N, C-alpha and C positions, 0 to 999 in steps of 0.2 A: 456505484460500483467503481467509478473512476478513482475515487479517493482510496478505496480498499486495494485496487489494483496497483496504485502507486506505492502503497505501503508494502505490498507483496514483492514488487520488483526491487524495492530498496533492500528488503531482507535478503532476497536472492543474491543481490549484488555485494552486500556486506553484512554478514551475519554477526559480526562483532560490534557493529554500530548500525543497527537496523532502523533507527528513528529518522524522521524528517521533521525539521522545525517549522514553525508557523509561517515565517517569511518565505521559505522554500515552497511550502504548500500553496501559499497565495500565488506565487509566481507560476508554479507548475499547473495549477488549476485555473489561473486567471480569474481569481475570485478573492474578495477581501475576507479577512479573518472573521468578521462579523457574520458573513454568510456561511462560513464553515462550522461555526460554533455548534449549531444543532446537530450536524452530522457527526462531529467529533464526540459530542455527548452521547448520541445514539450508539455509535460504535463502541464506546467505552461501556455503556450500560449493557449492551448485548454481549460483551466480552470479546469483541472482534479486534479491538485496539486498546493500547494502554500507553501511558506516559512512561518514558524511560527515566533512568536516574539523571540524565542530562536534560530532561524536560521536553524531549522531542516525542513525537507520536510514532508508535510502531505497531505492526500487526501482531496479533497473538495466534496461537495454534488454532483457536476457534475461527479466527479471521481467515487463516489459510484454508481451513476446511470449507468455509463459506465461499470463498473465491473459487476454489477448486470445484465445488458443486455448481456454482453459477456458470462456469465455463466447461462443464463436463462435455466429453466428446472430442477432446483433442485441442480445443482452443487455448487451454491454459498454457500449452507449449509455446504460444506466440508471445508471452510476456517477456521472455528473456531469450534472445537468440544470439548465436555466434555468427556475426556478419562475415567473418573470415572464411566460413565454410558454406558460402552461398552456392546454390545449384547452378550449374553451367546453363 
């Protein structure tokens, strides 16, 4: 779910360039590409992620639905918060 969550946050941050490259994924997940290959394959086969025209990995609509269902009950709002509006 961490990988799918990262892709979701990236989409929310920049809808015009929603993908994350392999090197960035390695760094963010602290995991070599070889260990991510199965998960990327699985997400693509399930329709939760796809390769963009730039070759980066991006979440799909089905992936957004999956992550939303995983974190149902309000937790999904924690993905992207506006730190400037912190509660006193």
